[in-house]
MIKOL-476120 format. One record per residue (C-alpha): residue in one letter; chain; y, x, z. Coordinates in steps of 0.2 Angstrom, whole numbers, plus 5000, padded with zeros to 4 digits. Last residue first. Layout:
<rs>
resn: A	chain: A	py: Y	px: X	pz: Z
...
</rs>
This chain:
<rs>
resn: P	chain: A	py: 5351	px: 4933	pz: 5215
resn: M	chain: A	py: 5357	px: 4949	pz: 5222
resn: E	chain: A	py: 5343	px: 4962	pz: 5222
resn: A	chain: A	py: 5344	px: 4974	pz: 5236
resn: D	chain: A	py: 5340	px: 4992	pz: 5233
resn: A	chain: A	py: 5359	px: 4997	pz: 5229
resn: L	chain: A	py: 5363	px: 4990	pz: 5246
resn: R	chain: A	py: 5353	px: 5004	pz: 5254
resn: P	chain: A	py: 5346	px: 5000	pz: 5271
resn: S	chain: A	py: 5330	px: 4995	pz: 5263
resn: P	chain: A	py: 5321	px: 4979	pz: 5256
resn: Y	chain: A	py: 5334	px: 4967	pz: 5264
resn: V	chain: A	py: 5332	px: 4952	pz: 5252
resn: D	chain: A	py: 5313	px: 4953	pz: 5251
resn: A	chain: A	py: 5311	px: 4957	pz: 5270
resn: L	chain: A	py: 5322	px: 4942	pz: 5273
resn: L	chain: A	py: 5310	px: 4930	pz: 5265
resn: L	chain: A	py: 5296	px: 4938	pz: 5275
resn: L	chain: A	py: 5306	px: 4936	pz: 5291
resn: S	chain: A	py: 5309	px: 4918	pz: 5287
resn: K	chain: A	py: 5291	px: 4914	pz: 5284
resn: E	chain: A	py: 5286	px: 4923	pz: 5301
resn: I	chain: A	py: 5300	px: 4913	pz: 5310
resn: R	chain: A	py: 5294	px: 4897	pz: 5303
resn: E	chain: A	py: 5276	px: 4901	pz: 5308
resn: S	chain: A	py: 5280	px: 4905	pz: 5326
resn: V	chain: A	py: 5290	px: 4889	pz: 5327
resn: T	chain: A	py: 5275	px: 4879	pz: 5320
resn: M	chain: A	py: 5263	px: 4887	pz: 5333
resn: K	chain: A	py: 5273	px: 4881	pz: 5348
resn: Y	chain: A	py: 5273	px: 4889	pz: 5365
resn: L	chain: A	py: 5257	px: 4899	pz: 5363
resn: E	chain: A	py: 5264	px: 4906	pz: 5346
resn: I	chain: A	py: 5280	px: 4910	pz: 5355
resn: D	chain: A	py: 5271	px: 4920	pz: 5368
resn: I	chain: A	py: 5261	px: 4929	pz: 5355
resn: N	chain: A	py: 5276	px: 4933	pz: 5344
resn: Y	chain: A	py: 5287	px: 4940	pz: 5358
resn: T	chain: A	py: 5287	px: 4959	pz: 5354
resn: Q	chain: A	py: 5284	px: 4958	pz: 5336
resn: F	chain: A	py: 5296	px: 4943	pz: 5335
resn: L	chain: A	py: 5309	px: 4954	pz: 5344
resn: A	chain: A	py: 5307	px: 4968	pz: 5332
resn: E	chain: A	py: 5308	px: 4957	pz: 5316
resn: A	chain: A	py: 5323	px: 4948	pz: 5323
resn: T	chain: A	py: 5331	px: 4965	pz: 5326
resn: K	chain: A	py: 5327	px: 4971	pz: 5309
resn: Y	chain: A	py: 5335	px: 4956	pz: 5301
resn: H	chain: A	py: 5351	px: 4957	pz: 5312
resn: G	chain: A	py: 5352	px: 4976	pz: 5308
resn: Y	chain: A	py: 5350	px: 4972	pz: 5289
resn: G	chain: A	py: 5364	px: 4959	pz: 5290
resn: I	chain: A	py: 5375	px: 4972	pz: 5298
resn: L	chain: A	py: 5370	px: 4984	pz: 5285
resn: Y	chain: A	py: 5375	px: 4972	pz: 5271
resn: T	chain: A	py: 5391	px: 4968	pz: 5279
resn: K	chain: A	py: 5394	px: 4987	pz: 5280
resn: R	chain: A	py: 5390	px: 4990	pz: 5262
resn: D	chain: A	py: 5402	px: 4977	pz: 5255
resn: G	chain: A	py: 5397	px: 4969	pz: 5238
resn: S	chain: A	py: 5409	px: 4955	pz: 5242
resn: E	chain: A	py: 5400	px: 4939	pz: 5236
resn: R	chain: A	py: 5382	px: 4944	pz: 5238
resn: T	chain: A	py: 5387	px: 4953	pz: 5254
resn: E	chain: A	py: 5393	px: 4937	pz: 5262
resn: V	chain: A	py: 5377	px: 4928	pz: 5257
resn: F	chain: A	py: 5367	px: 4943	pz: 5264
resn: R	chain: A	py: 5378	px: 4942	pz: 5280
resn: D	chain: A	py: 5374	px: 4924	pz: 5282
resn: K	chain: A	py: 5355	px: 4926	pz: 5280
resn: A	chain: A	py: 5355	px: 4940	pz: 5293
resn: K	chain: A	py: 5365	px: 4929	pz: 5305
resn: E	chain: A	py: 5353	px: 4915	pz: 5303
resn: I	chain: A	py: 5338	px: 4927	pz: 5306
resn: Q	chain: A	py: 5347	px: 4934	pz: 5322
resn: D	chain: A	py: 5350	px: 4916	pz: 5328
resn: A	chain: A	py: 5332	px: 4911	pz: 5324
resn: I	chain: A	py: 5326	px: 4926	pz: 5335
resn: A	chain: A	py: 5337	px: 4921	pz: 5349
resn: R	chain: A	py: 5331	px: 4903	pz: 5348
resn: A	chain: A	py: 5313	px: 4909	pz: 5348
resn: M	chain: A	py: 5317	px: 4920	pz: 5362
resn: S	chain: A	py: 5324	px: 4905	pz: 5372
resn: S	chain: A	py: 5309	px: 4894	pz: 5368
resn: P	chain: A	py: 5297	px: 4908	pz: 5373
resn: E	chain: A	py: 5305	px: 4911	pz: 5390
resn: A	chain: A	py: 5311	px: 4929	pz: 5390
resn: S	chain: A	py: 5329	px: 4925	pz: 5394
resn: S	chain: A	py: 5324	px: 4918	pz: 5411
resn: G	chain: A	py: 5337	px: 4906	pz: 5418
resn: A	chain: A	py: 5354	px: 4909	pz: 5426
resn: E	chain: A	py: 5363	px: 4925	pz: 5421
resn: H	chain: A	py: 5363	px: 4943	pz: 5427
resn: Q	chain: A	py: 5348	px: 4949	pz: 5417
resn: P	chain: A	py: 5342	px: 4967	pz: 5421
resn: I	chain: A	py: 5345	px: 4981	pz: 5409
resn: Q	chain: A	py: 5328	px: 4986	pz: 5402
resn: R	chain: A	py: 5332	px: 4979	pz: 5384
resn: L	chain: A	py: 5347	px: 4989	pz: 5383
resn: G	chain: A	py: 5338	px: 5004	pz: 5388
resn: N	chain: A	py: 5325	px: 5002	pz: 5375
resn: I	chain: A	py: 5338	px: 5000	pz: 5362
resn: A	chain: A	py: 5348	px: 5015	pz: 5368
resn: A	chain: A	py: 5332	px: 5026	pz: 5369
resn: E	chain: A	py: 5327	px: 5020	pz: 5352
resn: F	chain: A	py: 5344	px: 5025	pz: 5345
resn: E	chain: A	py: 5344	px: 5042	pz: 5354
resn: A	chain: A	py: 5326	px: 5046	pz: 5347
resn: E	chain: A	py: 5331	px: 5041	pz: 5329
resn: V	chain: A	py: 5346	px: 5052	pz: 5329
resn: G	chain: A	py: 5338	px: 5067	pz: 5337
resn: S	chain: A	py: 5350	px: 5080	pz: 5330
resn: K	chain: A	py: 5362	px: 5077	pz: 5315
resn: T	chain: A	py: 5376	px: 5084	pz: 5327
resn: L	chain: A	py: 5388	px: 5069	pz: 5323
resn: I	chain: A	py: 5373	px: 5057	pz: 5322
resn: A	chain: A	py: 5366	px: 5062	pz: 5338
resn: M	chain: A	py: 5384	px: 5062	pz: 5346
resn: Q	chain: A	py: 5386	px: 5044	pz: 5341
resn: A	chain: A	py: 5369	px: 5039	pz: 5348
resn: Q	chain: A	py: 5374	px: 5048	pz: 5364
resn: Y	chain: A	py: 5390	px: 5038	pz: 5365
resn: V	chain: A	py: 5380	px: 5022	pz: 5362
resn: W	chain: A	py: 5369	px: 5026	pz: 5376
resn: Q	chain: A	py: 5384	px: 5030	pz: 5387
resn: N	chain: A	py: 5392	px: 5014	pz: 5383
resn: L	chain: A	py: 5376	px: 5005	pz: 5389
resn: R	chain: A	py: 5375	px: 5015	pz: 5405
resn: A	chain: A	py: 5394	px: 5011	pz: 5409
resn: R	chain: A	py: 5391	px: 4992	pz: 5405
resn: D	chain: A	py: 5376	px: 4992	pz: 5417
resn: D	chain: A	py: 5386	px: 5001	pz: 5431
resn: D	chain: A	py: 5400	px: 4989	pz: 5429
resn: T	chain: A	py: 5388	px: 4974	pz: 5430
resn: L	chain: A	py: 5384	px: 4963	pz: 5416
resn: L	chain: A	py: 5384	px: 4944	pz: 5415
resn: S	chain: A	py: 5397	px: 4939	pz: 5428
resn: A	chain: A	py: 5408	px: 4953	pz: 5422
resn: P	chain: A	py: 5409	px: 4944	pz: 5405
resn: L	chain: A	py: 5403	px: 4953	pz: 5389
resn: S	chain: A	py: 5417	px: 4958	pz: 5378
resn: T	chain: A	py: 5416	px: 4977	pz: 5382
resn: I	chain: A	py: 5398	px: 4977	pz: 5377
resn: L	chain: A	py: 5402	px: 4968	pz: 5360
resn: M	chain: A	py: 5417	px: 4981	pz: 5358
resn: E	chain: A	py: 5405	px: 4995	pz: 5361
resn: A	chain: A	py: 5393	px: 4988	pz: 5348
resn: D	chain: A	py: 5407	px: 4987	pz: 5335
resn: T	chain: A	py: 5412	px: 5005	pz: 5339
resn: L	chain: A	py: 5393	px: 5009	pz: 5335
resn: L	chain: A	py: 5395	px: 4999	pz: 5318
resn: N	chain: A	py: 5410	px: 5010	pz: 5314
resn: D	chain: A	py: 5401	px: 5026	pz: 5318
resn: S	chain: A	py: 5387	px: 5020	pz: 5306
resn: I	chain: A	py: 5399	px: 5015	pz: 5293
resn: L	chain: A	py: 5406	px: 5033	pz: 5293
resn: D	chain: A	py: 5389	px: 5040	pz: 5294
resn: E	chain: A	py: 5383	px: 5031	pz: 5278
resn: S	chain: A	py: 5369	px: 5045	pz: 5275
resn: V	chain: A	py: 5355	px: 5032	pz: 5271
resn: S	chain: A	py: 5347	px: 5035	pz: 5288
resn: S	chain: A	py: 5364	px: 5034	pz: 5296
resn: A	chain: A	py: 5367	px: 5017	pz: 5290
resn: A	chain: A	py: 5350	px: 5011	pz: 5296
resn: L	chain: A	py: 5353	px: 5018	pz: 5313
resn: A	chain: A	py: 5370	px: 5009	pz: 5313
resn: A	chain: A	py: 5362	px: 4993	pz: 5308
resn: R	chain: A	py: 5349	px: 4995	pz: 5322
resn: L	chain: A	py: 5363	px: 4998	pz: 5335
resn: R	chain: A	py: 5373	px: 4983	pz: 5328
resn: A	chain: A	py: 5357	px: 4972	pz: 5330
resn: E	chain: A	py: 5354	px: 4978	pz: 5348
resn: V	chain: A	py: 5372	px: 4974	pz: 5352
resn: D	chain: A	py: 5369	px: 4957	pz: 5344
resn: I	chain: A	py: 5353	px: 4955	pz: 5355
resn: R	chain: A	py: 5364	px: 4959	pz: 5370
resn: A	chain: A	py: 5376	px: 4945	pz: 5365
resn: F	chain: A	py: 5362	px: 4933	pz: 5362
resn: T	chain: A	py: 5354	px: 4937	pz: 5379
resn: A	chain: A	py: 5371	px: 4936	pz: 5388
resn: E	chain: A	py: 5375	px: 4919	pz: 5381
resn: M	chain: A	py: 5358	px: 4912	pz: 5385
</rs>
């Protein structure tokens, strides 16, 4: 599960960087992509081959260049996220098991909640965007694995769905100014 959670955290940073770019926060976007590169670098060699690591870093670089040139930004980010999801797992156990994916989604929801609490205290746009990235990643994973999770256990699926609805309220858009701070 370590590699699965780490990969999903990379996806969350990519989604946060895309969101930052969509609201003209290019410096924060670049910083979030650097965070993604650091997460990729920190994955142990036993969980990611050198070729896989090089491909991931190339996708992040292409996303950075798309932001810099203002050309094909969304397409480059989607390619990076899809590529990330396609890289074979090099850890024991199937990461796509419903219980594993439910835990991974819950982890993203928890991280989104924590970043929102931090943002409420600090007002930091980058922290908000990181939380937004975790929320959007949880949402995307739930859309992909919802049926499998429902078959696994209906109450888990319902809890995830309720949590995502709550996060949708606190993360209405990538703009911190759009968020209501209770």
